[in-house]
C-alpha positions in Angstrom: 123.1 128.0 71.3 120.6 125.4 70.1 118.3 123.4 72.3 117.7 119.8 71.6 114.3 118.4 71.9 113.7 114.8 72.9 110.7 112.9 71.7 109.2 110.5 74.1 107.5 107.5 72.6 103.8 107.5 73.6 102.2 104.1 74.2 98.5 103.6 73.7 97.9 100.2 75.3 95.8 98.8 78.2 98.5 99.7 80.7 98.6 103.4 79.8 94.8 103.5 79.7 94.7 101.9 83.2 97.3 104.4 84.4 95.2 107.3 83.1 92.0 105.8 84.5 93.6 105.5 88.0 94.4 109.2 87.9 91.0 110.2 86.6 89.1 108.1 89.1 91.3 109.5 91.9 90.5 113.1 91.0 86.8 112.4 90.4 86.5 110.5 93.7 87.8 113.4 95.8 84.6 115.6 95.6 82.3 112.5 95.7 83.9 111.0 98.8 84.3 114.2 100.7 80.7 115.2 99.8 79.5 111.8 101.0 81.4 112.1 104.3 80.3 115.7 104.8 76.6 114.9 104.2 76.4 111.5 105.8 78.7 111.9 108.8 78.5 115.6 109.6 75.2 117.1 108.3 72.9 114.0 108.8 75.0 112.1 111.3 75.3 108.4 111.5 72.9 108.2 114.4 70.1 109.4 112.0 70.7 107.0 109.2 68.2 104.3 109.0 66.2 102.4 106.3 63.8 105.2 105.9 66.6 107.7 105.3 68.3 105.4 102.7 65.0 104.8 100.9 64.2 108.5 100.8 67.7 109.3 99.5 67.7 106.6 96.8 64.2 107.8 95.6 65.9 110.9 94.3 67.6 110.6 90.9 70.4 113.0 91.9 71.4 110.7 94.8 71.1 107.6 92.6 73.5 109.1 90.1 75.8 110.4 92.8 76.0 107.0 94.6 76.4 105.1 91.3 79.3 107.4 90.3 80.8 107.0 93.8 80.5 103.2 93.5 81.8 103.0 90.0 84.8 105.3 90.5 85.9 103.9 93.9 85.5 100.3 92.8 87.4 101.0 89.5 90.2 102.7 91.5 90.4 99.7 93.9 90.2 97.0 91.2 92.9 98.8 89.2 95.1 98.9 92.3 94.4 95.2 92.8 95.4 94.6 89.1 98.7 96.4 89.7 99.5 94.3 92.7 98.7 91.1 90.8 100.9 92.3 88.0 103.8 92.3 90.4 103.4 88.6 90.9 102.3 87.4 87.4 105.2 87.4 85.0 103.8 86.3 81.7 102.2 89.0 79.5 99.4 86.6 78.4 98.4 85.9 82.0 98.5 89.7 82.7 96.3 90.4 79.8 93.8 87.7 80.8 93.7 88.9 84.4 93.3 92.5 83.2 90.2 91.5 81.2 88.9 89.4 84.1 89.3 92.4 86.5 87.6 94.7 84.0 84.6 92.3 83.6 84.5 91.9 87.4 84.4 95.7 87.9 81.7 96.1 85.2 79.5 93.3 86.6 79.7 94.6 90.2 79.1 98.2 89.2 76.1 97.2 87.1 74.6 95.1 89.9 75.2 98.0 92.4 73.6 100.5 90.0 70.7 98.2 89.4 70.1 97.8 93.1 70.3 101.5 93.7 67.8 102.2 91.0 65.5 99.3 91.8 65.3 100.3 95.5 64.6 103.9 94.6 61.9 103.0 92.1 60.2 100.5 94.5 60.1 103.1 97.2 58.6 105.6 94.8 56.0 103.1 93.7 55.1 102.3 97.3 54.5 105.9 98.1 52.0 106.3 95.3 
């Protein structure tokens, strides 16, 4: 008895990269989001979160990186989902490609602005403490 093997054609295009990125960000978000919920809502408690707490947290490089990763991954996951919804309504490939790049630039700009804000607030707080 012989077994037949079937080769599946593998595509390396923007759509397959977006599909992989959706899975990667979903997996990476799990510990980040649950860690955030555990710390902010259970350990600290929402009643204790004020401006001083946020400034203290963002003055630590670990929390800056943590929050930047959380922002980047969750926003990438959401923008990619939005891109998928828009693809259901846009029928020309050229328009899909253009919108895909628009969403990518939008994600990058918002993530960079958010990262810059996190770092700037943390550095300003450190400078004010000295």
